[in-house]
N, C-alpha and C positions, 0 to 999 in steps of 0.2 A: 816504290817506283808505280805501282797499280794505284798507290793514294796520289799521287805527281799527279798520274792520269785525268784519275776521278775528279778533282778537283781542277786539273785545264777546260775537260769537257763540260761540268757545270757553269765556269767562270764563261764558256764559249755561248753555250745556251742565255746564258742572262744575257749576254750584250745580245743575241740575236734576239729575243724576245722586246728590249730596249731598243731598239731599232724599229721591232713592227711595229710598237706598241708608237713611239718617238712619229712614221710614218703615218699610222691611225691617225695623229692628232691632227698633225700639216694637213691630212686630206679631208678632217672635219674641220678646220678652221678651212678649208679651200669652200667645202658646201657653206659656211656660214659665209663667205664672202661674197659667196653670188647669189646668195639670200639675200633681196636689199629692202629697204620697208622707209615707205616716206607716209610724213603726217600731213593732212592738209588742212587746213580750218577752214570754212565753206556755208553760208547761212544755208539754213535747213532749206527752202524751193526755191531755184529750180536747182544751187549745185550743190546742192549733200546729194540728193536725187541722180544726179548726171555718172557725179563720182563713182553712186552704188553702184552703175549700168557700167562702171570702165572698169571695174575690182576685176570682172574675172576675166578681163580683154590685159589687163596689165598681168595681173598673176602669171599667163600662160609667157610674158617676159620673166619672170623669175620677179617680182615687182609684187609685196605686199603691200596696201594702202586701206591706213588708217585714216579715217573722217571725224574731224570733231568740228560741232556743228556751235554756229554763234546766232546770237537773236538779234545784234547789233550792227554797228560799224566800224567803232572802234576798236573794240577787244580783237576782231583779228591782226589786224593791225601789232600791235601792242605785241601781242604772242610773238607774230612775227621776227616779230625786232628784237627780242627777247631770247629766239633760238628753240622752243617752244614749240616751234611750228616749222617745216623745210617749205611747204608755201601757202600761201593761201587764194582763195577764187569768190571769190563778193562783192566785190570790186568794178566798175569804169573805170578808164583810163582816166578821165577828166576828175574823177574821185581818187585815184593811184594822184595821179599828176599835184594835188593839193595834199595829199597831207605826208609827201615829201618834202613839197617849201616849206609847210608849216612844222613839221615835228623833225627834221632832218634827218629820215630816212634812208638807206641806203639800199632801195630795192629799185627792180626792173619789172619790166612786162615781162614774163617768160613766153606767151603765145597767149591772143584775142584767140576767146570759145564763143559766146554767147552774142545777141543783143535781149534786151526786155525791155519792151518800148513802156516809157512813162505813158497811163493815161488817166483821165481827168474824168470823178464819178462824177452823181449826184442824186440824194435821197426826193430831190423837189424837184427837178426837170428832164423833162426828155430826151430834150436835145440841148447843142451850147448854142444856138441863138433861142433859146427861151430865155437864156441869162438875162436879172436885170439892170437896170441902171441900178450904178452902187453894192451889186451883188458881190459879196464874203470868198475869196479864192482863200482856203487853208491846201497850203506845199509843206514839204519837209523843214527844219530848222537848218539841214545842209546846205552851207552855200552851193555845193559842187554840184546838185542837183536844180539850183535857182533858173541856170542857165539854158537846161533844157526841158522845165517848167515853162518858162516864159516865151523860149521858142515855138511848143507847141502853141500855146495860148494866141500867139503872132498868126502863125500860119494857117486857125481858126478865123483871122481877119479882128483878136479886141482889140491888139495892142499893136503899138509901131516900136520894134526899136531904135538906138540909136545908127546912123549906119558906117558899115565898118570895123563897127567892133568886132569881136569874137568873140561871138553868141554862146559860148560852153564856159566863160566867163560872167555873163551876164546879171547883172543884179537888176530888179527892181527900180533902181535909180540909172537905169540907163533907156526909160521906156518916156518915148516921146508923145508918142496917141493913147489915149487910153481911152478908146471911144465910148465904151462904158462906164467908167468914173469905176472900175474895180477895185474895189479891197483886199491890200494882201495879207496874214498871218500866215506869219514862218515863223511861230513858238511850239512849234512840236516837234519829236522825235521821227524818225521814220516809221518806224515799227507800230506807232500808235497811229500812224493815220487810218490806217483802214476800221480802228475803233471809232476817232472821230465820224468817218462816216457812217455806220451802224450807228451813231448814236443822231446825227443827225443836224451835228455842228455846220456853223455856214452855210454858203451857197452850194460849193462846189470842194469838192478835197483832189490831189493831185495826188496821185502812189504809184509807188512802185511797182512792176510786176510782178519779182518777188513774195512783197507779202502782201499784194493783193492775190495774188494765188493765194499761197500759204493761210492764206483768211477766207478761202473758198467765191474767191471772186474771180469772175473771167472776166479777163482787159475786151477779149474782143466783143463780148455781149453785153457785159457791163457799162460798157464806160458811156460817156457820149461825142471822148472825143481823145484818139488815141495817135500815142507818137507811128512814121511808116520806119521803113528797112531802113532809111539811110540815115539814121542814128548816127551818129561817132557818137556816141557811148559803148563802149564794145566791154563785154564783161571778158577781165581776163584773168591767169592763173600768175601769180605778185612773186617773188622772191627774193631775198636779200641780194644785192648785188653777184655777180661768180656764181652761183650757184646754176642761174639758166645750162650750164653749162656741162650742167652734172647729166650722169648718164639716164638716169632713174629720171626727172626732170623734165629730159629730153622726150623719155618717153611719154609722159605723162601727158604729154601732151600732144606726143602720138600718135592716142588714141582718144585724146579728147576731137581732134582733129578727122576721125577715122569718122567711115561712111555708117560703120555700125550708131557708131554713139549722134551718127546727124542725123541718122533717121530716127533715129530711138527720140530726139527734141520734138524734132518734124511731129508726129505720132503723137506724143507725151502731153505736146503743149499747144497744139494745134493753131500754129503763131501766137501763142501770146507769149515766148522764146521763138526765136530762131536765131539760125547757129549764123555762125558771121563767118564773113568772107577770113580764106585766111591771109 
């Protein structure tokens, strides 16, 4: 009888310990569920810098942010498409739309964050009106940037584009008046343009602000012409379709829209990067 009672007691204790272990596992599993991690691809400047500023704010919401930096405009979308990233933050809306069209990506814009005005730089001339007859303008090989580059030149009175066209998709073929017979050289990757400028090639170079800032240029002080705040080229958080509804992605966009991050952008970049309207 004593042996039986001893066996029964051991059995009860074993079941109790197993239950505790199961409860602990369940608790641990719940903790893991609460801890969310997202991987976001970004250009070094200003995107990765802005995301670094957002890290502690996201941590307060239980979200760990990992930032993967890229040096070009092609790989971040490939990585997103391959599900190596949860989101990317490097491109403006017209470029995103062109990439979706060209590559069949099933991406959506989860939220606009900031604008990086494109600007014209010259080692040879101190102002845009000093550009000579037949001057060579160097710009990115990315067709998605041509419309904004040409719009900047039009706004400064150097060219006229066809009436009624969508200027975000304009190309040099849409120029109907070229007062100084400007020549256009668009054979360079966007990331190489600061080096092209530094080497003094061409008469003027159109450079995206992220690459300009990364190269130590100040778009407001060093350029001879700069895009204004009415630019439609808002840089966005891009995700695979459906992921825009995920809690972590919504939290990311919410934090990037916060006053803390907007104030950081204005203070850090002094107008070379400006928060987008929500």
